[in-house]
C-alpha positions in Angstrom: -15.6 0.8 2.7 -16.5 0.9 -0.9 -15.8 -2.8 -2.0 -16.1 -1.4 -5.5 -12.9 0.7 -4.7 -11.6 -2.1 -3.4 -12.0 -4.7 -6.1 -10.8 -2.2 -8.5 -7.4 -1.6 -6.2 -6.7 -5.0 -5.4 -7.8 -6.2 -9.9 -4.0 -5.2 -10.5 -1.3 -7.8 -10.1 1.6 -4.9 -9.0 -0.8 -3.3 -6.2 -1.1 -6.6 -5.1 2.4 -6.1 -4.9 3.4 -3.6 -2.7 0.5 -4.8 0.1 2.4 -7.7 0.3 5.9 -5.6 0.3 3.8 -3.5 2.7 2.8 -6.4 4.9 6.6 -7.0 5.8 7.9 -3.5 5.2 11.6 -4.5 6.7 12.2 -7.7 4.4 11.4 -5.7 1.4 12.8 -2.9 1.9 16.1 -3.1 4.1 17.8 -0.1 2.4 15.1 2.2 4.3 16.7 5.0 5.7 13.8 5.4 7.8 11.6 3.1 10.1 9.5 1.3 8.4 7.5 -1.0 10.9 6.2 3.0 12.4 6.4 5.5 9.7 6.0 3.2 6.3 7.8 3.5 3.5 8.3 6.1 0.8 7.2 6.0 -2.8 10.7 6.2 -4.8 12.1 3.0 -2.3 8.4 0.9 -3.1 8.8 2.2 -6.9 12.4 1.3 -7.1 11.5 -2.0 -5.8 8.5 -2.0 -8.4 10.4 -1.0 -11.1 8.0 1.1 -13.0 7.8 4.8 -13.8 7.1 7.0 -10.6 4.0 8.2 -11.7 2.4 4.7 -12.1 3.8 3.9 -8.6 1.8 7.0 -7.3 -1.4 6.7 -8.9 -1.4 2.7 -8.1 -0.5 4.1 -4.2 -3.2 6.9 -5.0 -5.8 4.3 -5.5 -4.7 1.8 -2.7 -5.2 5.2 -0.3 -8.4 5.7 -2.1 -9.8 2.5 -1.4 -8.3 2.6 2.1 -6.4 -0.2 2.3 -2.2 1.8 2.7 -3.0 4.8 4.9 -0.3 8.0 4.0 2.2 10.0 6.4 3.8 13.2 5.3 6.6 14.4 6.0 8.5 17.7 4.3 8.5 16.2 0.5 8.0 12.7 1.4 5.5 10.4 1.6 4.9 7.2 3.7 3.1 4.5 2.8 1.8 2.1 5.2 -1.3 -1.3 4.6 -4.7 -0.1 6.7 -4.9 -3.3 8.6 -7.7 -2.4 10.7 -9.3 -1.7 6.8 -7.6 -4.7 5.1 -8.9 -7.0 7.7 -12.4 -5.8 7.6 -13.4 -5.7 4.0 -11.8 -10.3 4.5 -14.2 -11.1 7.2 -16.7 -9.1 5.4 -16.5 -11.0 2.1 -15.9 -13.9 3.9 -19.7 -13.1 4.8 -21.0 -13.2 2.3 -19.1 -16.2 0.3 
């Protein structure tokens, strides 16, 4: 666990919003054509919801992945993102223990 990367990833409002959306993907991405619980949410849907350039959203998702807060699955040309609940819980527990 790289705490510096996690804090960097969480320092941006949009990245925190993406994590919140991915916490309840069916609620936030109802038009998804895949099983967002099983497969995750594709970058394009996150980009549409965020209203930002695709390159910006891809960069944000890359930072979240580097920090270990999301996992990715590739399917053809698509990349699907899911929250890494184990790593998030581990980080929260470590943060709670240190404060």
